[in-house]
N, C-alpha and C positions, 0 to 999 in steps of 0.2 A: 424512448426509454422502455425498458423491459417492464412487463406487468408482473406483479407478485401473485404466484399461484397459491391458493388457499388449501393445500393438501400436502401430505407427506409422501414423497416418492416411494413406490413399492417395486418389488422384483417383477410383478406382472406388467407394470407400465414400462419399465426400462429393459425388460427381456435380457438379451445377450450383453447389454451394456452394464447390467447391474453389478457384476463382479468387479468392474472397474469403479463404478460409482461408490460401492461400499468399501473399497480398498482405501485405507487411510493414507497410503503413500502416493496415491494417484492424484494429480492436480488438474489434468486436462484430458478430455476424451474428444477426439476430433475425427470426423469422417469427411473425406474429400470427394465422394461420389463413387468411389470404387474401393478404397482402402481405409481401414480403421487404424488410427495412430493414437498411442497412449503416451502421456508424459508422466513419469513416475519420479517422485522426489528423490528416490535412491537409485533406481535403475537407469534413469534418463528417459530419452524418447525412443520408442520402438514401435514397429508395426505389429499389430495384433494378428492372431491367427484367424479370428472370427471373420466371417463374411456377412454383411448385412443384406438380407433379402429385400426385394421390393415390397413384399407383403409386410415385413417388419417396419420398414421406413414409413410406409403409408399409415400403418397402425400407430406408430410412435408420434408422428406429426399430427395425426388426428387427435390423439389424447392431449397433446400440449395445446393445440388450438382450442379445443373444447374447454380446457382448464382456464384459459385467459379470455375466452369468449371472443376469439378473433378468427377471421377467415385466413386461409393459407392456400393461395392459388395463383394463376397467372396475373391476376390484377392486384394481389396482395403478396408480394414476393418475399417479404422478410417477416419472420415470426420470432419474437423474443419473449422470454419469460424468466422469472426467478422463482426458486423455492427458497427456503431458509438458508440452504447451503449450496445451491446450484445456480449458475447463470447460464441460460440456454439461448443460443442464437442459431437460427436455421434459415438458409437461403434457398428459395425454390429453384427447381431445375430449369425453369424458363429464363432465369437470370444467370444461373451458374452453368456454364457450357460443359463443364466436366461432370455434371450431375449434382444432385442435391447436396448441399454442404451443411454439416452439423458440427457445432462447437459447444462443448459443455465445460465450463470452468467451475471447479470446486472451491468453495471457501468455507471449510469446516469451522465449527466453534471451538477451535483449539489453537494453541500457540505451538507451531512446529519447531521453532528454534529453542534450544536450551543453552545455558551458559557452558555446561560441560561439553556438549556437542559442538558448539561454535569454536571452542578452543581446540578440541581434538581434531576437528575437520579443517583447521586452518582458516576458518571464516574470518577471524581476527585474533589478535593477541589478548592476553589477560589485561595488559596495560590499557589497550584501546577500549576493551569492554568496560573496564572500571571507569575510564574517562567518560564514556557515554552515559553510563548509569549515573555518574555524578552530575552530568549535564541535566538529566531529568530532575534530580534532586534540587538543582539550582534553578529550575524553572526556566529553561531555555526553549527557543523555537527551532524546530527541526524540519529540514526538507530532505526527504529520501529520494535519491535520483537513480536513474538507470534505464535500460531498455525494457520494453514490454516483456513480462515473464521472468525478470531477473530476481524477483522476490522483495520488491520495495515494501509492499503492504505487510508481508510476513515479518520483515525487519522492524517496521513501525509497531506492529502488534507486540513484538517481543519487548520493546522498550516501554510501551504503554503500561505494562504490568508493574512498573516501578513508580507510577503516579500514586500518591496516597489515596486511599479509598474515599476519604471524606472530601476530596477536592472534585467538584462537579466537572465531568467531562461530557461535552456534546459532540457527537459524531454526525457528519453530513455526508451522505452518499446517494448515488442514484441506484446502485445495486448493493444490497446489504452484505458486505464481505468482512467487516471488522469484527462484528459480534462482541462489542466491548462489554456489555453486561454479563454475557456468558463466560468470557475468558477472564473476567475480573469480578467474581461473585461478591456481592455486598457493596460494590462501588456505587457512588452517586453518578448515574449515567443517564443521558437522554440521547436516543437515536432519532435523527431526522432523515427522511427520505424525500429527495427532490422529485418533482413531477410536474405535470401540467399545472400552470398557475403558481408554482412554487419553485423558483429557480435556485441555483447555488447562491447567487447574490442575495436573493430574498432570504434564504435560510441563514446566511452569515449575518445579515443585518438584524434578523429577528433574535439571534442568539444574545445580543447585548442586554436584552431585558429578561434573560433566563438565568442570570447569575452564574455564568460559566467561569471556571478557573482555567480550563483547557478547551480548546476548539480543535477538533480533528477533521480536516477536509480530506476525503479519500484520495482525490486527485485534483490538482490545480491545472486547468486546461486553457482557461481564457480570462475574460475580464473580471471574473470573481476574485482573482488574486489581488485586485485593488482593495476590495472589501476585506479580504483576509488580512492584509497588512494594516488596514485601519483598525481592525479588532486587536491585532497584536500590539499596536501602538498604545492601546488603552491599558496594557498590563496583563491582558489575557494571553496565555501561552498556548502553544499548539504544535501539531504535526501536519504535514501534508506530503504528497508525493508528486514528482514531476518527471516526465520523460526527458532524459538528458544523458549525454555521454562524457561530460567533463564538467567538474564543479566550477571551474573558472569561467564557464559560460553562463552560469546560473543568473547573475545579475542582468545580463542582456536578455536571457530567455524570459525572465519575469517581466522586464520592461516591455518586451514585445507583446506580452499578453495583456498589458494594462490598456484601459480604454481611453487613455489620453496621451497625446504626443507633445503636449505643452509642458514646458518646464522640466525637460528630461533630466537635468542635473538634480533637481529636487527629488524626483522619483527615484533616481539611482541612490541618492543619499538615504532615503527611507529604507531601501532594500538592505543596504549595509548596516543600518541601525537596528532593524527589527528581525532580520533573519540571522540567527546565531550560528547554527550548526548545519553543515552540508555533508551528506553521506552518499557516496556513489557505490552501488552494489553491482558487481560484475558476475555474470553467469558464463561458465566455461563448459563447453560440450566436447567430450573426448570422441575419438574416432569410433569407439565401440558403443557410443550412445550415452554413456554415463555422464552425469552433469555434477558440477560442484559450484558453489557460490562463495564469494568473499567480499570483504570491504576493500575496494580498490583505491578509493580516495576518501579522505576525511579532512575537512577544513573548517575554520571559523571565519565569519565575515565581521568586519569591524569598521566603524567610522570613528576615527580619533584624530584630534588636532586638525579638524576640518579636512581630513583626507580619508579616502576609502581604501581598505586593505584586506587582502585575503591571506590568512595564516594557514598554509598547507601543512598538515600534521602527518597524514599518510598519503603516499603516492605509489602506485603500482603495488599495492598491498604491503608496503614496508613503511615503518615509522621513519620519517626523514627529519622531524623536528619536534621539540617539545615546548617551543615558544608559543605562549598563549597571549591573546590580547589582554591588556590590563583590565578592561571591563569584564571579561570572562572570569579572570582570577578573583575579581571583587565579588562577583555573583557567587562563586564557590565559597569564598571566605565568609560571606554573609550567612550561609547555612552551615558553617562549621567545617568545611572541607579544606584542609591545609595542603594535601597532596592530591591534585586533580587526577593523577594517574594511578591512584590507589583507592580501592573501595573497601572500607573497613567491614562491610557486611558481606563480602564476597563469599566466604566460606558458608555463612548462614544461608545465603541465597541458593548456593549449590545444594545444600542439604534439603532445602525446601523444594528442590526440583526445578528451579527456575533456569 
């Protein structure tokens, strides 16, 4: 796990990389031993003009190693560190045959997506945006899926802002990327960071005594998904992300991560009962390097009449059905939502800049 660095990055420490680190549109800065590559939220991925000298690389890695009090050499080949908004990973050239490898992932304390931008850029339609906002109001459990770098966390951060501020939200992460208190000022929020002696499963189980209304797990990777479903079964709601390429595979994917192979049918039933909404984000990269993202699939999972069913609402970016599970409609009506595909506060949210 990365160590948290107790300082604010400066231009002197990051040198030629600083102009990218300080650019709000840049999401990733990667060096492969010879070339510097930049991922820009608007421009896409491109090769930078700068060349990193051996002197700069030695100086930069020395600064990072000192900040986390770690050695970086032939015997200690991986150096990882976090600042408040950066996740840094460096692999020594004794292990990277192509030369020292540096990856810097930015996670600023902002919500990049906006309702206006999502509609104008064909991220999703107004109907689907309204439906998902209503799902937050109706206190449903979300799983955001997609390949690495597709924008799962950014999508989750966007919808988290519709959680009422008085409802306690507990976030669980290994690298602090969500920044819930900063992006939702005044909200009742607790940030937990896992580490040695405090695993994802430990954190999830500890949450039950912290009076949460929402539990946000940055990424479900392994057996902790069992504890997450247990929490959701108590009435705590939440968000998580999973690497996946098709929402119809989600139940099997979760089942494979669980720590028990016994009573597979019962485990599957729990997934359909406590996971409500699945969202698949797709990232498309054009030949000129420009990238755009959109909601490729949206579905609801439901266990009804002793059977498990997936209600696919969006497929290949298009609305293919408006049939919702009866249980989902009941949740909506319970909070006064008559038309799930219409958000009565839509214009107000746009005006507020959401």
